[in-house]
C-alpha positions in Angstrom: 159.3 125.7 14.2 159.7 126.5 10.3 158.2 124.8 7.2 159.1 126.0 4.3 156.4 125.0 1.5 158.1 121.4 -0.7 155.9 121.6 -3.7 152.6 122.1 -5.5 151.1 119.0 -4.5 151.6 120.3 -0.2 150.2 123.4 -0.9 147.6 121.8 -3.3 146.9 119.9 -0.5 146.7 122.3 1.8 143.4 124.1 0.3 141.9 121.1 -1.7 140.1 120.7 1.4 136.6 122.9 2.4 136.7 123.8 5.7 141.0 124.3 5.1 140.1 127.0 2.2 137.4 128.8 5.5 140.4 128.5 8.0 142.6 130.0 5.4 140.3 132.7 4.5 139.7 133.6 8.0 143.2 133.7 8.9 144.1 135.8 6.1 144.7 139.0 7.6 143.8 138.2 11.1 145.6 136.1 13.8 143.2 133.9 15.8 144.0 130.3 17.8 142.3 127.3 17.7 139.8 127.5 19.8 138.2 130.8 18.3 138.2 129.1 14.8 136.6 126.5 16.0 133.9 129.0 17.7 133.8 130.7 14.4 133.6 127.6 12.1 131.5 125.3 14.7 133.6 122.9 14.9 135.3 120.3 17.3 138.6 122.2 18.7 140.6 118.6 17.2 139.0 118.4 14.0 140.2 122.2 13.5 143.7 121.5 14.8 143.9 118.6 12.8 143.1 120.8 9.4 145.7 124.2 11.0 148.2 121.6 10.9 147.6 120.5 6.7 148.0 124.4 6.4 151.6 124.7 8.5 152.9 121.7 7.0 152.2 123.3 4.1 154.4 126.6 5.0 151.3 129.0 4.5 151.3 129.9 8.1 153.1 131.8 10.4 152.8 131.3 13.9 153.4 133.1 17.0 153.1 131.2 20.7 151.2 133.4 23.9 150.9 131.6 26.5 149.6 128.1 26.1 147.6 129.4 23.1 149.2 129.3 19.1 148.2 131.9 16.9 148.0 131.9 12.8 148.2 134.0 10.5 149.2 133.3 6.7 152.7 134.3 6.0 152.8 137.3 3.7 155.0 135.7 1.1 151.4 133.6 0.3 148.7 136.6 1.0 148.7 137.6 -3.1 148.6 134.3 -4.4 145.7 133.0 -2.0 143.5 136.4 -2.6 143.8 135.7 -6.5 142.3 132.2 -5.6 139.7 133.3 -3.8 138.9 136.2 -6.5 138.8 133.1 -9.3 136.5 131.4 -7.1 134.8 134.3 -5.5 131.4 133.4 -6.2 131.6 129.8 -5.4 131.8 130.5 -1.7 131.1 134.1 -1.3 127.9 133.7 0.9 129.7 131.0 3.8 133.0 133.3 3.7 130.5 135.7 4.4 129.1 133.9 7.0 132.8 133.6 8.3 134.0 136.8 9.0 130.9 138.0 11.0 131.5 135.1 13.1 134.9 136.2 13.3 134.2 139.8 14.3 132.1 138.3 16.4 134.3 136.5 18.2 137.2 138.5 18.1 134.7 141.3 20.1 135.0 138.6 22.6 138.6 138.1 23.0 139.4 139.9 25.8 136.8 138.2 28.0 137.5 135.3 26.7 140.1 132.5 27.6 142.3 133.6 24.5 145.0 136.8 25.6 145.7 137.5 21.8 148.3 137.9 19.7 151.8 140.6 20.4 153.5 140.3 17.1 151.3 138.8 14.7 148.7 142.0 15.1 146.4 142.4 12.4 147.3 144.2 9.6 143.8 144.3 7.2 145.5 144.9 4.0 143.2 145.9 0.8 142.8 142.9 -1.4 143.3 144.3 -5.4 
């Protein structure tokens, strides 16, 4: 199922929460499932899932179903815009985003030994953000 961003209000709502912004940053270049996000954010899966659905309904995420897991990553159409927002607000949340990035690397290192098989088509596409 594909959702198109309806308007600026829906888009803004998706980013207007600290947890959702953290999720957006985590799935900017790397596809993650809800259980991986929950581990990284140290939050219950149900809470993370609710936040992911708000972001998804705004049309910001592409997804891939793999067995019983769904992996999410920011749709490429929105990466430049989100990167611009990040630059503009970089100082306000740099510490928490750095912690999230470090936890993400640790969690991804455990992917092979965890319950999550990893995505097949939404593989990591690290890009240089200017």
